[in-house]
N, C-alpha and C positions, 0 to 999 in steps of 0.2 A: 503493503501499499503505498500510494505518496506519501513523505512526511510535506504539510503546507511549514514556510516560514515567515510569509510574514501572504500579505496578501495578495502581489504579486507573483510568488517565487515557491515552488516546486523544490524537493527534493526528486533525487529518483530509488531512495528507498532502497537503493543499492545494499546494504549492512557490508558495503567490502572492504574498506575502514585506510581508503587509504589517503581518506582526509585526516588520521592520525587517532580521529575518536570511532569507538564499537559500533557504534548501531551511526543509523542520517539523523535518529530523533538526539543522538548525544550533540550532535554536531548540528543540531538544528539552535540548541542553548550558548552554544558557541554563536551561532550569530546574530542570534536576538543580542550581541552585546555589543558585536567586532562584527561588523553585515561587511567590510570587507577581506571576512575570512571567504566566503562564502568561490572568492577562485581556490583554494583549493579539493573542492569536489571536483575528479578529472570526465563528470561523466557532462557539470553543468552546460557544459556554451550550446553539446548536441542535445541533450533530451529533460534538462529539467529546469529551463529558465521559461514559462510556463506563466501566459496572462490571462485570468481569466480562464485557465485551464481550458486555452485555445491551441491544437494542436500547431496552428495553421501559424500562430506567430512565435513559439518555439522556434520553425522554424523560418521565418523569415526575415535571417540576416544570413542563410548560410554564404558562406563559403568557396565551395568548392573543393574547396584544401585541406590537409590531414598533417598532422600536428606537423608532419616535418615538412610543409610547406608542398605536397606530391598533388595533385589533380585527382579530382572521380568523377566516376556519369549518375552515380543514383545512393542513398541512403535508404540502406535492410531494415527494414523496423520490425519486431513481432509481433506476432500473433492477435488479439486482442484475451484479455486475462495469459499472459505468459512472461516472464520474468523476460525477455531474450528469444531472439532470434533461435527457430531448431540447426541443432547441431547433428548430421549424422558420424561418427567417431567410430573410429579401430583402431584400437589396445594394438603398443605393437607385439605383444603373445596374446593374437585374441584368445586362447583354451577358460585365463583369468575368468572372461566376464560369467562364465557355468563353474568355475570352480569357487568362487566368490560370491555365487549366488544372490550377480545383483541382481534386483527389478526395480520394477515401474513405480516412482517415486523417492527411488536413493536417493541421498546425494554422494556423491563421485568426483572425486578430483583427482588430476595432471596434468604435465604439461602437453600442451601440442608443441611433433616435433616430425625430423623423419622429412619428406625434398615436400613437402606442400610451404609449410608454414612455418615452424622454429619459429615459434616467438617465444620470450625474455620471460616469457608473467603466465605462476600456476594457472591453471583456471580450476573455476569446480562447478555441477552441471545440478542441476536434478531428474533423472530419466526423465519423461514422463513417453518413451512408449516401454510394449515386454519389450527384454530386445533380442535379441536377434541370436541364439546360443551357439547355431550351426556352420555360422558368421561369424563371428565375433562381436558384430557390432552391436552401436547404441545408440538410442536417440532422444537427443538432450537439450535443454536448453538454459543454459547460464545463471551464474547464481552469481551473491558476493562471497568471499575464501570466510568469508567469519560462519557461512552454517558449514560448511566446511571442517572447520576446527571446531566445530560441537557433534557434529553426527557424522562422519566422510571417510571414504571409504580412497584408497590410492587405490586408483588402476593405472602408475608409472608415466611412463611414455606413451601420447599415444598419437595418429595424425587422422585430419578433420578434408572427409570423403566429399563433403556437398554442408548446401546451407540452405532451409529456406526460410521465408518471412516474407513481409508485405511494403509493397512498395508505391510508396506518393510520393516523391521528390526524386527529381531522373530531367537530367538537361541535356538526355539523347532518347528516339526513340530505341525498345528495347526489342530485342528480336533473339529468339530463341537459334544458339547455334556457332555466337556469339560469342565473344568476351572481354568484360569490362571491368574497369574498376568503382571498386563500391565501397563504400562505410559504414558497418555493419552501427550501430546506432549507438550501441552497450560498450563497444570495444574499449577496457578502460582506457590501453593508449592512446583510443585516435588513432590510428595508424589505415589509410588504407591497404584495402583486400581487392581480388583480380583471380576470377574462376571465368566458367562458360555458363552459360544459360543455357541451364535444361532442360528447362517445362514452367509459361506464360500460365497463366487462367484470371479471370477479371473476375472480378468481388464486389461484397458492400466495401468494405473495409480498402481495394484497392489494389494491384497488381499484385498473383501469390504470385511467387513465382522458384526455382529450386535453384541452384547450383555448385557446377560443381570441377573439377579437376582445381583447387585450391592453392593458390598461392599466394605469401603479405608482403607487397612491394612496389 
């Protein structure tokens, strides 16, 4: 649930700890006395500044550049009611998925590496579908690392094979079979990603997309 700070500012509610506080609620107390401290939230530019809870205002000043100054084509947002875009991941040792008895609703964590991502940040996520024990794949949504500290299961290194989410903000016409740079809205580093557009479908919430062949940069 989003944590309101003032009438016109909303924190993302990820409880990621990146600001130095344990929860968004704790950070809210800091901001009440020192509003300039809001800049300590790494999600604030892309995800959390909302006026009257209007999502369009939150994206009214899109620069189309990531934190390293690199251009991207669209913003990948989450499905309604979920914590972040869905990812399909494959642990380096796929057999551990069955050995650990991982199931829908579990909080797991690890670091994306291998050919595709190589992200320096450990990720934590909630398993949103029953895992595929045969192939060892897991579908999760990223959550803040605080949840992993409380009840997380370590899966070690893994490879991200696909993203799924909603697109409402793009500066180009998206087509299946094309490779694009995109910005996951809740990326802690706010780095652009790159992937092949595998599926596009129109929904009431925006374009539902699936992106495969991923890498960062």
